[in-house]
PQR file of N, CA, C, O and H, with PARSE charges and radii, in Angstrom:
ATOM      1  N   MET A   1       0.632  -1.143  -0.132 -0.4000 1.5000
ATOM      2  CA  MET A   1       0.136  -0.187   0.010 -0.0000 2.0000
ATOM      3  C   MET A   1       0.912   1.295  -0.097  0.5500 1.7000
ATOM      4  O   MET A   1       1.295   1.840   0.939 -0.5500 1.4000
ATOM      5  N   PRO A   2       1.074   1.776  -1.110 -0.5600 1.5000
ATOM      6  CA  PRO A   2       1.855   2.913  -1.136  0.2800 2.0000
ATOM      7  C   PRO A   2       1.441   3.954  -0.592  0.5500 1.7000
ATOM      8  O   PRO A   2       2.473   4.381  -0.076 -0.5500 1.4000
ATOM      9  N   ALA A   3       0.501   4.789  -0.304 -0.4000 1.5000
ATOM     10  CA  ALA A   3      -0.076   5.877   0.189 -0.0000 2.0000
ATOM     11  C   ALA A   3      -1.047   5.432   1.510  0.5500 1.7000
ATOM     12  O   ALA A   3      -1.927   4.573   1.568 -0.5500 1.4000
ATOM     13  H   ALA A   3      -0.337   4.442  -0.724  0.4000 1.0000
ATOM     14  N   MET A   4      -0.549   6.339   2.523 -0.4000 1.5000
ATOM     15  CA  MET A   4      -0.705   5.974   3.969 -0.0000 2.0000
ATOM     16  C   MET A   4      -1.428   7.234   4.237  0.5500 1.7000
ATOM     17  O   MET A   4      -1.156   8.198   3.521 -0.5500 1.4000
ATOM     18  H   MET A   4       0.165   7.038   2.476  0.4000 1.0000
ATOM     19  N   ILE A   5      -2.556   7.393   5.425 -0.4000 1.5000
ATOM     20  CA  ILE A   5      -3.226   8.694   5.423 -0.0000 2.0000
ATOM     21  C   ILE A   5      -3.302   8.748   7.320  0.5500 1.7000
ATOM     22  O   ILE A   5      -4.142   7.996   7.813 -0.5500 1.4000
ATOM     23  H   ILE A   5      -2.777   6.610   6.006  0.4000 1.0000
ATOM     24  N   ASP A   6      -2.668   9.391   8.052 -0.4000 1.5000
ATOM     25  CA  ASP A   6      -2.656   9.632   9.507 -0.0000 2.0000
ATOM     26  C   ASP A   6      -3.558  10.175  10.291  0.5500 1.7000
ATOM     27  O   ASP A   6      -3.451  11.297  10.786 -0.5500 1.4000
ATOM     28  H   ASP A   6      -1.985  10.002   7.652  0.4000 1.0000
ATOM     29  N   THR A   7      -4.696   9.248  10.479 -0.4000 1.5000
ATOM     30  CA  THR A   7      -5.987  10.044  10.743 -0.0000 2.0000
ATOM     31  C   THR A   7      -6.080  10.959  11.640  0.5500 1.7000
ATOM     32  O   THR A   7      -7.024  11.739  11.773 -0.5500 1.4000
ATOM     33  H   THR A   7      -4.783   8.337  10.076  0.4000 1.0000
ATOM     34  N   LYS A   8      -4.540  10.865  12.666 -0.4000 1.5000
ATOM     35  CA  LYS A   8      -5.005  11.916  13.748 -0.0000 2.0000
ATOM     36  C   LYS A   8      -4.442  13.320  12.998  0.5500 1.7000
ATOM     37  O   LYS A   8      -4.687  14.329  13.659 -0.5500 1.4000
ATOM     38  H   LYS A   8      -3.774  10.231  12.558  0.4000 1.0000
ATOM     39  N   THR A   9      -3.934  13.486  12.093 -0.4000 1.5000
ATOM     40  CA  THR A   9      -3.323  14.833  11.560 -0.0000 2.0000
ATOM     41  C   THR A   9      -4.414  14.917  10.298  0.5500 1.7000
ATOM     42  O   THR A   9      -4.344  15.962   9.650 -0.5500 1.4000
ATOM     43  H   THR A   9      -3.734  12.666  11.556  0.4000 1.0000
ATOM     44  N   CYS A  10      -5.401  13.954   9.877 -0.4000 1.5000
ATOM     45  CA  CYS A  10      -6.082  14.520   8.742 -0.0000 2.0000
ATOM     46  C   CYS A  10      -6.844  15.730   9.447  0.5500 1.7000
ATOM     47  O   CYS A  10      -6.569  16.077  10.595 -0.5500 1.4000
ATOM     48  H   CYS A  10      -5.457  13.105  10.403  0.4000 1.0000
ATOM     49  N   THR A  11      -7.686  16.259   8.779 -0.4000 1.5000
ATOM     50  CA  THR A  11      -8.461  17.547   8.990 -0.0000 2.0000
ATOM     51  C   THR A  11      -9.575  17.363   8.466  0.5500 1.7000
ATOM     52  O   THR A  11     -10.523  18.005   8.919 -0.5500 1.4000
ATOM     53  H   THR A  11      -7.910  15.977   7.846  0.4000 1.0000
ATOM     54  N   GLY A  12      -9.822  16.275   7.171 -0.4000 1.5000
ATOM     55  CA  GLY A  12     -11.264  16.159   6.789 -0.0000 2.0000
ATOM     56  C   GLY A  12     -11.368  17.382   5.769  0.5500 1.7000
ATOM     57  O   GLY A  12     -12.368  18.101   5.767 -0.5500 1.4000
ATOM     58  H   GLY A  12      -9.051  15.754   6.804  0.4000 1.0000
ATOM     59  N   CYS A  13     -10.788  17.494   5.301 -0.4000 1.5000
ATOM     60  CA  CYS A  13     -11.029  18.608   4.139 -0.0000 2.0000
ATOM     61  C   CYS A  13     -11.444  17.916   2.601  0.5500 1.7000
ATOM     62  O   CYS A  13     -12.086  18.558   1.770 -0.5500 1.4000
ATOM     63  H   CYS A  13      -9.976  16.910   5.303  0.4000 1.0000
ATOM     64  N   GLY A  14     -11.048  16.738   2.409 -0.4000 1.5000
ATOM     65  CA  GLY A  14     -11.257  16.422   1.538 -0.0000 2.0000
ATOM     66  C   GLY A  14     -10.565  16.484   0.189  0.5500 1.7000
ATOM     67  O   GLY A  14     -10.948  15.867  -0.805 -0.5500 1.4000
ATOM     68  H   GLY A  14     -10.526  16.217   3.085  0.4000 1.0000
ATOM     69  N   ARG A  15      -9.504  17.291   0.248 -0.4000 1.5000
ATOM     70  CA  ARG A  15      -8.807  17.659  -1.194 -0.0000 2.0000
ATOM     71  C   ARG A  15      -8.049  16.772  -1.647  0.5500 1.7000
ATOM     72  O   ARG A  15      -7.619  16.822  -2.800 -0.5500 1.4000
ATOM     73  H   ARG A  15      -9.193  17.792   1.056  0.4000 1.0000
ATOM     74  N   CYS A  16      -7.790  15.907  -0.888 -0.4000 1.5000
ATOM     75  CA  CYS A  16      -7.042  14.398  -1.483 -0.0000 2.0000
ATOM     76  C   CYS A  16      -7.890  13.595  -2.232  0.5500 1.7000
ATOM     77  O   CYS A  16      -7.520  12.954  -3.215 -0.5500 1.4000
ATOM     78  H   CYS A  16      -8.139  15.867   0.048  0.4000 1.0000
ATOM     79  N   ASP A  17      -9.224  13.617  -1.710 -0.4000 1.5000
ATOM     80  CA  ASP A  17      -9.980  12.752  -2.843 -0.0000 2.0000
ATOM     81  C   ASP A  17     -10.511  13.433  -3.827  0.5500 1.7000
ATOM     82  O   ASP A  17     -11.211  12.700  -4.526 -0.5500 1.4000
ATOM     83  H   ASP A  17      -9.525  14.137  -0.911  0.4000 1.0000
ATOM     84  N   ARG A  18     -10.474  14.770  -4.266 -0.4000 1.5000
ATOM     85  CA  ARG A  18     -10.484  15.283  -5.420 -0.0000 2.0000
ATOM     86  C   ARG A  18      -9.290  14.913  -5.908  0.5500 1.7000
ATOM     87  O   ARG A  18      -9.289  14.233  -6.934 -0.5500 1.4000
ATOM     88  H   ARG A  18      -9.905  15.366  -3.698  0.4000 1.0000
ATOM     89  N   SER A  19      -8.657  15.097  -5.593 -0.4000 1.5000
ATOM     90  CA  SER A  19      -7.091  15.347  -6.465 -0.0000 2.0000
ATOM     91  C   SER A  19      -6.564  14.269  -6.888  0.5500 1.7000
ATOM     92  O   SER A  19      -5.586  14.385  -7.627 -0.5500 1.4000
ATOM     93  H   SER A  19      -8.658  15.649  -4.759  0.4000 1.0000
ATOM     94  N   CYS A  20      -7.058  12.916  -6.544 -0.4000 1.5000
ATOM     95  CA  CYS A  20      -6.645  11.434  -6.961 -0.0000 2.0000
ATOM     96  C   CYS A  20      -7.115  11.102  -8.250  0.5500 1.7000
ATOM     97  O   CYS A  20      -8.251  10.643  -8.367 -0.5500 1.4000
ATOM     98  H   CYS A  20      -7.853  12.821  -5.944  0.4000 1.0000
ATOM     99  N   PRO A  21      -6.237  11.311  -9.440 -0.5600 1.5000
ATOM    100  CA  PRO A  21      -7.233  10.970 -10.334  0.2800 2.0000
ATOM    101  C   PRO A  21      -7.603   9.575 -10.975  0.5500 1.7000
ATOM    102  O   PRO A  21      -7.958   9.374 -12.136 -0.5500 1.4000
ATOM    103  N   LEU A  22      -7.410   8.483  -9.765 -0.4000 1.5000
ATOM    104  CA  LEU A  22      -7.953   6.855 -10.081 -0.0000 2.0000
ATOM    105  C   LEU A  22      -8.917   6.859  -8.995  0.5500 1.7000
ATOM    106  O   LEU A  22      -9.429   5.751  -8.842 -0.5500 1.4000
ATOM    107  H   LEU A  22      -7.121   8.647  -8.821  0.4000 1.0000
ATOM    108  N   ASP A  23      -9.362   7.831  -8.122 -0.4000 1.5000
ATOM    109  CA  ASP A  23     -10.371   7.398  -7.316 -0.0000 2.0000
ATOM    110  C   ASP A  23      -9.865   6.371  -5.760  0.5500 1.7000
ATOM    111  O   ASP A  23     -10.571   5.876  -4.882 -0.5500 1.4000
ATOM    112  H   ASP A  23      -8.945   8.732  -8.247  0.4000 1.0000
ATOM    113  N   VAL A  24      -8.755   6.369  -5.906 -0.4000 1.5000
ATOM    114  CA  VAL A  24      -8.226   5.591  -4.812 -0.0000 2.0000
ATOM    115  C   VAL A  24      -8.304   6.001  -3.287  0.5500 1.7000
ATOM    116  O   VAL A  24      -7.971   5.260  -2.362 -0.5500 1.4000
ATOM    117  H   VAL A  24      -8.182   6.772  -6.619  0.4000 1.0000
ATOM    118  N   ILE A  25      -8.756   7.192  -3.165 -0.4000 1.5000
ATOM    119  CA  ILE A  25      -9.297   7.826  -1.802 -0.0000 2.0000
ATOM    120  C   ILE A  25     -10.278   8.022  -1.570  0.5500 1.7000
ATOM    121  O   ILE A  25     -10.754   8.688  -2.489 -0.5500 1.4000
ATOM    122  H   ILE A  25      -9.027   7.794  -3.916  0.4000 1.0000
ATOM    123  N   TYR A  26     -11.080   7.814  -0.716 -0.4000 1.5000
ATOM    124  CA  TYR A  26     -12.620   7.840  -0.566 -0.0000 2.0000
ATOM    125  C   TYR A  26     -12.787   8.811   0.768  0.5500 1.7000
ATOM    126  O   TYR A  26     -12.291   8.520   1.857 -0.5500 1.4000
ATOM    127  H   TYR A  26     -10.693   7.273   0.031  0.4000 1.0000
ATOM    128  N   TYR A  27     -13.430   9.805   0.558 -0.4000 1.5000
ATOM    129  CA  TYR A  27     -14.124  10.792   1.713 -0.0000 2.0000
ATOM    130  C   TYR A  27     -15.013   9.862   2.399  0.5500 1.7000
ATOM    131  O   TYR A  27     -15.974   9.405   1.780 -0.5500 1.4000
ATOM    132  H   TYR A  27     -13.832  10.041  -0.327  0.4000 1.0000
ATOM    133  N   ASN A  28     -14.761   9.479   3.811 -0.4000 1.5000
ATOM    134  CA  ASN A  28     -15.541   9.042   4.425 -0.0000 2.0000
ATOM    135  C   ASN A  28     -16.734  10.135   5.127  0.5500 1.7000
ATOM    136  O   ASN A  28     -16.491  10.650   6.218 -0.5500 1.4000
ATOM    137  H   ASN A  28     -13.980   9.851   4.313  0.4000 1.0000
ATOM    138  N   LYS A  29     -17.727  10.359   4.563 -0.4000 1.5000
ATOM    139  CA  LYS A  29     -18.536  11.516   5.217 -0.0000 2.0000
ATOM    140  C   LYS A  29     -18.900  11.143   7.125  0.5500 1.7000
ATOM    141  O   LYS A  29     -18.674  12.010   7.968 -0.5500 1.4000
ATOM    142  H   LYS A  29     -17.925   9.941   3.677  0.4000 1.0000
ATOM    143  N   ASP A  30     -19.349  10.044   7.427 -0.4000 1.5000
ATOM    144  CA  ASP A  30     -20.006  10.052   8.467 -0.0000 2.0000
ATOM    145  C   ASP A  30     -18.516   9.855   9.653  0.5500 1.7000
ATOM    146  O   ASP A  30     -18.594   9.876  10.881 -0.5500 1.4000
ATOM    147  H   ASP A  30     -19.532   9.339   6.741  0.4000 1.0000
ATOM    148  N   GLU A  31     -17.482   9.706   8.979 -0.4000 1.5000
ATOM    149  CA  GLU A  31     -16.235   9.958  10.286 -0.0000 2.0000
ATOM    150  C   GLU A  31     -15.422  11.481   9.999  0.5500 1.7000
ATOM    151  O   GLU A  31     -14.564  12.042  10.680 -0.5500 1.4000
ATOM    152  H   GLU A  31     -17.419   9.689   7.981  0.4000 1.0000
ATOM    153  N   LYS A  32     -16.084  11.898   8.675 -0.4000 1.5000
ATOM    154  CA  LYS A  32     -15.478  12.884   7.997 -0.0000 2.0000
ATOM    155  C   LYS A  32     -13.827  13.159   8.047  0.5500 1.7000
ATOM    156  O   LYS A  32     -13.217  14.125   8.504 -0.5500 1.4000
ATOM    157  H   LYS A  32     -16.782  11.442   8.122  0.4000 1.0000
ATOM    158  N   LYS A  33     -13.224  11.655   7.255 -0.4000 1.5000
ATOM    159  CA  LYS A  33     -12.073  11.803   7.094 -0.0000 2.0000
ATOM    160  C   LYS A  33     -11.604  10.822   5.915  0.5500 1.7000
ATOM    161  O   LYS A  33     -12.320   9.859   5.640 -0.5500 1.4000
ATOM    162  H   LYS A  33     -13.720  10.870   6.885  0.4000 1.0000
ATOM    163  N   ALA A  34     -10.620  11.012   5.338 -0.4000 1.5000
ATOM    164  CA  ALA A  34     -10.338  10.646   4.588 -0.0000 2.0000
ATOM    165  C   ALA A  34      -9.936   9.202   4.069  0.5500 1.7000
ATOM    166  O   ALA A  34     -10.638   8.791   4.993 -0.5500 1.4000
ATOM    167  H   ALA A  34     -10.038  11.795   5.562  0.4000 1.0000
ATOM    168  N   GLU A  35      -9.587   8.331   3.617 -0.4000 1.5000
ATOM    169  CA  GLU A  35      -9.289   6.474   3.597 -0.0000 2.0000
ATOM    170  C   GLU A  35      -9.057   5.993   2.411  0.5500 1.7000
ATOM    171  O   GLU A  35      -9.712   6.301   1.416 -0.5500 1.4000
ATOM    172  H   GLU A  35      -9.017   8.665   2.866  0.4000 1.0000
ATOM    173  N   ILE A  36      -7.898   5.025   2.432 -0.4000 1.5000
ATOM    174  CA  ILE A  36      -7.619   4.561   1.257 -0.0000 2.0000
ATOM    175  C   ILE A  36      -8.760   3.569   0.869  0.5500 1.7000
ATOM    176  O   ILE A  36      -9.399   2.876   1.661 -0.5500 1.4000
ATOM    177  H   ILE A  36      -7.366   4.774   3.241  0.4000 1.0000
ATOM    178  N   ARG A  37      -8.929   3.628  -0.736 -0.4000 1.5000
ATOM    179  CA  ARG A  37     -10.221   2.851  -0.860 -0.0000 2.0000
ATOM    180  C   ARG A  37      -9.234   1.640  -1.074  0.5500 1.7000
ATOM    181  O   ARG A  37      -9.098   0.771  -0.214 -0.5500 1.4000
ATOM    182  H   ARG A  37      -8.409   4.190  -1.379  0.4000 1.0000
ATOM    183  N   TYR A  38      -8.359   1.632  -2.618 -0.4000 1.5000
ATOM    184  CA  TYR A  38      -8.324   0.693  -3.511 -0.0000 2.0000
ATOM    185  C   TYR A  38      -6.563   1.159  -3.911  0.5500 1.7000
ATOM    186  O   TYR A  38      -6.045   1.740  -4.865 -0.5500 1.4000
ATOM    187  H   TYR A  38      -8.469   2.339  -3.317  0.4000 1.0000
ATOM    188  N   PRO A  39      -6.014   0.524  -2.562 -0.5600 1.5000
ATOM    189  CA  PRO A  39      -4.571   0.802  -2.805  0.2800 2.0000
ATOM    190  C   PRO A  39      -3.633   0.372  -3.412  0.5500 1.7000
ATOM    191  O   PRO A  39      -2.511   0.879  -3.445 -0.5500 1.4000
ATOM    192  N   GLU A  40      -4.159  -1.066  -4.211 -0.4000 1.5000
ATOM    193  CA  GLU A  40      -3.626  -1.914  -5.270 -0.0000 2.0000
ATOM    194  C   GLU A  40      -3.542  -0.663  -6.650  0.5500 1.7000
ATOM    195  O   GLU A  40      -2.707  -0.741  -7.551 -0.5500 1.4000
ATOM    196  H   GLU A  40      -5.070  -1.478  -4.185  0.4000 1.0000
ATOM    197  N   GLU A  41      -4.254   0.084  -6.580 -0.4000 1.5000
ATOM    198  CA  GLU A  41      -4.568   0.760  -7.745 -0.0000 2.0000
ATOM    199  C   GLU A  41      -4.066   2.293  -8.163  0.5500 1.7000
ATOM    200  O   GLU A  41      -4.247   3.041  -9.124 -0.5500 1.4000
ATOM    201  H   GLU A  41      -4.933   0.147  -5.848  0.4000 1.0000
ATOM    202  N   CYS A  42      -3.164   2.354  -6.612 -0.4000 1.5000
ATOM    203  CA  CYS A  42      -2.294   3.796  -6.371 -0.0000 2.0000
ATOM    204  C   CYS A  42      -1.219   4.010  -7.395  0.5500 1.7000
ATOM    205  O   CYS A  42      -0.531   3.023  -7.655 -0.5500 1.4000
ATOM    206  H   CYS A  42      -3.017   1.747  -5.832  0.4000 1.0000
ATOM    207  N   TRP A  43      -0.948   5.184  -8.047 -0.4000 1.5000
ATOM    208  CA  TRP A  43      -0.250   4.981  -9.441 -0.0000 2.0000
ATOM    209  C   TRP A  43       1.082   5.789  -8.441  0.5500 1.7000
ATOM    210  O   TRP A  43       1.973   6.172  -9.200 -0.5500 1.4000
ATOM    211  H   TRP A  43      -1.508   5.985  -7.836  0.4000 1.0000
ATOM    212  N   MET A  44       1.318   6.039  -7.282 -0.4000 1.5000
ATOM    213  CA  MET A  44       1.994   6.682  -6.260 -0.0000 2.0000
ATOM    214  C   MET A  44       2.706   7.942  -6.933  0.5500 1.7000
ATOM    215  O   MET A  44       3.909   8.196  -6.996 -0.5500 1.4000
ATOM    216  H   MET A  44       0.595   5.727  -6.666  0.4000 1.0000
ATOM    217  N   CYS A  45       1.181   8.932  -7.606 -0.4000 1.5000
ATOM    218  CA  CYS A  45       1.944  10.224  -8.355 -0.0000 2.0000
ATOM    219  C   CYS A  45       2.200  10.953  -7.654  0.5500 1.7000
ATOM    220  O   CYS A  45       3.071  11.761  -7.976 -0.5500 1.4000
ATOM    221  H   CYS A  45       0.204   8.725  -7.555  0.4000 1.0000
ATOM    222  N   GLY A  46       1.539  11.050  -6.259 -0.4000 1.5000
ATOM    223  CA  GLY A  46       1.597  11.778  -5.170 -0.0000 2.0000
ATOM    224  C   GLY A  46       0.785  13.318  -4.837  0.5500 1.7000
ATOM    225  O   GLY A  46       1.008  14.222  -4.031 -0.5500 1.4000
ATOM    226  H   GLY A  46       0.831  10.394  -5.998  0.4000 1.0000
ATOM    227  N   SER A  47      -0.271  13.091  -5.914 -0.4000 1.5000
ATOM    228  CA  SER A  47      -0.951  14.266  -5.774 -0.0000 2.0000
ATOM    229  C   SER A  47      -1.925  14.700  -4.358  0.5500 1.7000
ATOM    230  O   SER A  47      -2.270  15.802  -3.933 -0.5500 1.4000
ATOM    231  H   SER A  47      -0.452  12.357  -6.569  0.4000 1.0000
ATOM    232  N   CYS A  48      -2.160  13.421  -3.904 -0.4000 1.5000
ATOM    233  CA  CYS A  48      -2.721  13.540  -2.708 -0.0000 2.0000
ATOM    234  C   CYS A  48      -1.701  14.410  -1.743  0.5500 1.7000
ATOM    235  O   CYS A  48      -1.897  15.504  -1.213 -0.5500 1.4000
ATOM    236  H   CYS A  48      -1.879  12.525  -4.249  0.4000 1.0000
ATOM    237  N   ARG A  49      -0.744  13.697  -1.705 -0.4000 1.5000
ATOM    238  CA  ARG A  49       0.311  14.319  -0.657 -0.0000 2.0000
ATOM    239  C   ARG A  49       0.697  15.641  -0.912  0.5500 1.7000
ATOM    240  O   ARG A  49       1.246  16.277  -0.013 -0.5500 1.4000
ATOM    241  H   ARG A  49      -0.585  12.808  -2.135  0.4000 1.0000
ATOM    242  N   GLN A  50       0.431  16.287  -2.316 -0.4000 1.5000
ATOM    243  CA  GLN A  50       0.516  17.740  -2.602 -0.0000 2.0000
ATOM    244  C   GLN A  50      -0.680  18.249  -1.878  0.5500 1.7000
ATOM    245  O   GLN A  50      -0.492  19.080  -0.990 -0.5500 1.4000
ATOM    246  H   GLN A  50      -0.015  15.770  -3.046  0.4000 1.0000
ATOM    247  N   GLU A  51      -1.683  17.919  -2.104 -0.4000 1.5000
ATOM    248  CA  GLU A  51      -2.720  18.558  -1.733 -0.0000 2.0000
ATOM    249  C   GLU A  51      -3.040  18.961  -0.152  0.5500 1.7000
ATOM    250  O   GLU A  51      -3.445  19.961   0.440 -0.5500 1.4000
ATOM    251  H   GLU A  51      -1.837  17.244  -2.825  0.4000 1.0000
ATOM    252  N   CYS A  52      -2.578  17.450   0.236 -0.4000 1.5000
ATOM    253  CA  CYS A  52      -2.997  17.856   1.772 -0.0000 2.0000
ATOM    254  C   CYS A  52      -2.526  19.211   2.719  0.5500 1.7000
ATOM    255  O   CYS A  52      -1.352  19.405   3.036 -0.5500 1.4000
ATOM    256  H   CYS A  52      -2.248  16.637  -0.245  0.4000 1.0000
ATOM    257  N   PRO A  53      -3.167  19.718   2.939 -0.5600 1.5000
ATOM    258  CA  PRO A  53      -2.901  21.256   3.805  0.2800 2.0000
ATOM    259  C   PRO A  53      -2.320  20.755   5.376  0.5500 1.7000
ATOM    260  O   PRO A  53      -1.800  21.547   6.161 -0.5500 1.4000
ATOM    261  N   SER A  54      -2.494  19.464   5.627 -0.4000 1.5000
ATOM    262  CA  SER A  54      -2.006  19.288   6.814 -0.0000 2.0000
ATOM    263  C   SER A  54      -1.047  18.589   6.888  0.5500 1.7000
ATOM    264  O   SER A  54      -0.562  18.501   8.016 -0.5500 1.4000
ATOM    265  H   SER A  54      -2.916  18.820   4.989  0.4000 1.0000
ATOM    266  N   GLY A  55      -0.472  17.926   5.935 -0.4000 1.5000
ATOM    267  CA  GLY A  55       0.464  16.688   5.367 -0.0000 2.0000
ATOM    268  C   GLY A  55       0.300  15.165   6.611  0.5500 1.7000
ATOM    269  O   GLY A  55       1.020  14.622   7.449 -0.5500 1.4000
ATOM    270  H   GLY A  55      -0.866  17.997   5.018  0.4000 1.0000
ATOM    271  N   ALA A  56      -1.148  14.981   6.035 -0.4000 1.5000
ATOM    272  CA  ALA A  56      -1.505  13.777   6.742 -0.0000 2.0000
ATOM    273  C   ALA A  56      -0.924  12.335   6.356  0.5500 1.7000
ATOM    274  O   ALA A  56      -0.700  11.333   7.033 -0.5500 1.4000
ATOM    275  H   ALA A  56      -1.732  15.422   5.354  0.4000 1.0000
ATOM    276  N   ILE A  57      -0.723  12.717   4.597 -0.4000 1.5000
ATOM    277  CA  ILE A  57      -0.376  11.643   3.420 -0.0000 2.0000
ATOM    278  C   ILE A  57       0.892  11.716   3.548  0.5500 1.7000
ATOM    279  O   ILE A  57       1.619  12.687   3.760 -0.5500 1.4000
ATOM    280  H   ILE A  57      -0.905  13.532   4.047  0.4000 1.0000
ATOM    281  N   THR A  58       1.185  10.282   3.358 -0.4000 1.5000
ATOM    282  CA  THR A  58       3.189  10.064   2.889 -0.0000 2.0000
ATOM    283  C   THR A  58       2.637   9.153   1.969  0.5500 1.7000
ATOM    284  O   THR A  58       1.515   8.678   1.791 -0.5500 1.4000
ATOM    285  H   THR A  58       0.594   9.494   3.186  0.4000 1.0000
ATOM    286  N   LEU A  59       4.173   8.998   1.226 -0.4000 1.5000
ATOM    287  CA  LEU A  59       3.941   7.931   0.306 -0.0000 2.0000
ATOM    288  C   LEU A  59       5.018   6.627   0.597  0.5500 1.7000
ATOM    289  O   LEU A  59       6.077   6.862   1.179 -0.5500 1.4000
ATOM    290  H   LEU A  59       5.084   9.384   1.370  0.4000 1.0000
ATOM    291  N   ARG A  60       4.723   5.431   0.214 -0.4000 1.5000
ATOM    292  CA  ARG A  60       5.401   4.193   0.561 -0.0000 2.0000
ATOM    293  C   ARG A  60       5.837   3.572  -0.805  0.5500 1.7000
ATOM    294  O   ARG A  60       5.031   3.300  -1.695 -0.5500 1.4000
ATOM    295  H   ARG A  60       3.863   5.241  -0.259  0.4000 1.0000
ATOM    296  N   PHE A  61       7.115   3.383  -0.887 -0.4000 1.5000
ATOM    297  CA  PHE A  61       7.330   2.858  -2.589 -0.0000 2.0000
ATOM    298  C   PHE A  61       7.824   1.620  -2.051  0.5500 1.7000
ATOM    299  O   PHE A  61       8.603   1.548  -1.100 -0.5500 1.4000
ATOM    300  H   PHE A  61       7.770   3.604  -0.164  0.4000 1.0000
ATOM    301  N   PRO A  62       7.134   0.213  -2.973 -0.5600 1.5000
ATOM    302  CA  PRO A  62       7.774  -1.015  -2.315  0.2800 2.0000
ATOM    303  C   PRO A  62       8.994  -1.358  -2.552  0.5500 1.7000
ATOM    304  O   PRO A  62       9.575  -1.153  -3.618 -0.5500 1.4000
ATOM    305  N   LEU A  63       9.509  -1.955  -1.477 -0.4000 1.5000
ATOM    306  CA  LEU A  63      11.068  -2.195  -2.037 -0.0000 2.0000
ATOM    307  C   LEU A  63      11.749  -2.238  -3.118  0.5500 1.7000
ATOM    308  O   LEU A  63      12.716  -1.552  -3.449 -0.5500 1.4000
ATOM    309  H   LEU A  63       9.038  -2.121  -0.611  0.4000 1.0000
ATOM    310  N   ASN A  64      11.010  -3.386  -3.876 -0.4000 1.5000
ATOM    311  CA  ASN A  64      11.337  -3.648  -5.327 -0.0000 2.0000
ATOM    312  C   ASN A  64      11.246  -3.104  -6.420  0.5500 1.7000
ATOM    313  O   ASN A  64      11.607  -3.673  -7.450 -0.5500 1.4000
ATOM    314  H   ASN A  64      10.224  -3.942  -3.607  0.4000 1.0000
ATOM    315  N   THR A  65      10.523  -1.363  -6.390 -0.4000 1.5000
ATOM    316  CA  THR A  65      10.210  -0.608  -7.188 -0.0000 2.0000
ATOM    317  C   THR A  65      11.638   0.034  -6.501  0.5500 1.7000
ATOM    318  O   THR A  65      12.575  -0.085  -7.290 -0.5500 1.4000
ATOM    319  H   THR A  65      10.229  -0.901  -5.554  0.4000 1.0000
ATOM    320  N   LEU A  66      11.971   0.608  -5.370 -0.4000 1.5000
ATOM    321  CA  LEU A  66      13.050   1.515  -4.997 -0.0000 2.0000
ATOM    322  C   LEU A  66      14.433   0.907  -5.400  0.5500 1.7000
ATOM    323  O   LEU A  66      15.320   1.711  -5.688 -0.5500 1.4000
ATOM    324  H   LEU A  66      11.209   0.704  -4.729  0.4000 1.0000
ATOM    325  N   TYR A  67      14.740  -0.586  -5.457 -0.4000 1.5000
ATOM    326  CA  TYR A  67      15.820  -1.647  -6.070 -0.0000 2.0000
ATOM    327  C   TYR A  67      15.837  -1.483  -7.472  0.5500 1.7000
ATOM    328  O   TYR A  67      16.782  -0.924  -8.029 -0.5500 1.4000
ATOM    329  H   TYR A  67      14.020  -1.239  -5.223  0.4000 1.0000
ATOM    330  N   ASN A  68      14.727  -1.988  -8.166 -0.4000 1.5000
ATOM    331  CA  ASN A  68      14.442  -1.672  -9.788 -0.0000 2.0000
ATOM    332  C   ASN A  68      15.367  -0.313  -9.944  0.5500 1.7000
ATOM    333  O   ASN A  68      16.532  -0.172 -10.315 -0.5500 1.4000
ATOM    334  H   ASN A  68      13.959  -2.441  -7.713  0.4000 1.0000
ATOM    335  N   ALA A  69      14.309   0.682  -9.483 -0.4000 1.5000
ATOM    336  CA  ALA A  69      14.907   2.149 -10.388 -0.0000 2.0000
ATOM    337  C   ALA A  69      16.566   2.438 -10.018  0.5500 1.7000
ATOM    338  O   ALA A  69      17.293   3.135 -10.727 -0.5500 1.4000
ATOM    339  H   ALA A  69      13.362   0.568  -9.182  0.4000 1.0000
ATOM    340  N   SER A  70      17.033   1.703  -8.669 -0.4000 1.5000
ATOM    341  CA  SER A  70      18.449   2.054  -8.586 -0.0000 2.0000
ATOM    342  C   SER A  70      19.463   1.718  -9.446  0.5500 1.7000
ATOM    343  O   SER A  70      20.294   2.412 -10.031 -0.5500 1.4000
ATOM    344  H   SER A  70      16.443   1.136  -8.094  0.4000 1.0000
ATOM    345  N   SER A  71      19.152  -0.044  -9.416 -0.4000 1.5000
ATOM    346  CA  SER A  71      19.590  -0.778 -10.658 -0.0000 2.0000
ATOM    347  C   SER A  71      19.877  -0.940 -12.096  0.5500 1.7000
ATOM    348  O   SER A  71      20.714  -1.567 -12.746 -0.5500 1.4000
ATOM    349  H   SER A  71      18.477  -0.608  -8.941  0.4000 1.0000
ATOM    350  N   ASN A  72      18.691   0.003 -12.421 -0.4000 1.5000
ATOM    351  CA  ASN A  72      18.285   0.631 -13.767 -0.0000 2.0000
ATOM    352  C   ASN A  72      18.092   1.978 -13.998  0.5500 1.7000
ATOM    353  O   ASN A  72      16.905   2.305 -13.968 -0.5500 1.4000
ATOM    354  H   ASN A  72      18.011   0.513 -11.893  0.4000 1.0000
ATOM    355  N   PRO A  73      18.721   2.683 -14.174 -0.5600 1.5000
ATOM    356  CA  PRO A  73      18.980   3.856 -14.916  0.2800 2.0000
ATOM    357  C   PRO A  73      17.562   4.187 -15.436  0.5500 1.7000
ATOM    358  O   PRO A  73      16.807   5.085 -15.061 -0.5500 1.4000
ATOM    359  N   TYR A  74      17.368   3.174 -16.463 -0.4000 1.5000
ATOM    360  CA  TYR A  74      16.077   4.156 -17.253 -0.0000 2.0000
ATOM    361  C   TYR A  74      15.080   3.852 -17.423  0.5500 1.7000
ATOM    362  O   TYR A  74      14.406   4.141 -18.411 -0.5500 1.4000
ATOM    363  H   TYR A  74      17.982   2.445 -16.768  0.4000 1.0000
ATOM    364  N   MET A  75      14.621   2.941 -16.137 -0.4000 1.5000
ATOM    365  CA  MET A  75      13.738   2.728 -15.095 -0.0000 2.0000
ATOM    366  C   MET A  75      12.979   3.971 -14.850  0.5500 1.7000
ATOM    367  O   MET A  75      12.130   4.011 -13.960 -0.5500 1.4000
ATOM    368  H   MET A  75      15.168   2.706 -15.334  0.4000 1.0000
TER
END
C-alpha cells in the first residue's frame, strides 16, 4: 500500500479525494476523514500528498520498486 493517511493529522478537508486521478482515496462522510479504498490501484503520483494542507499523507514505495529503479537508470 503506497499511500498512507494519518487519521490523527487528517482534518477532513477532502482535497486528497478530489485530487486523486484514480479515485483511490475515498472521503468518509460519517467519520469526516479520508481513507484509502483501493491501495493496489495507486499510481504513487503524489497528487494527494501535495494537496494535503495538514501533511497527513505519506507515500510508501515498495522495496522492489526502489531496488529496480536504483539498479536500472532507465526505469
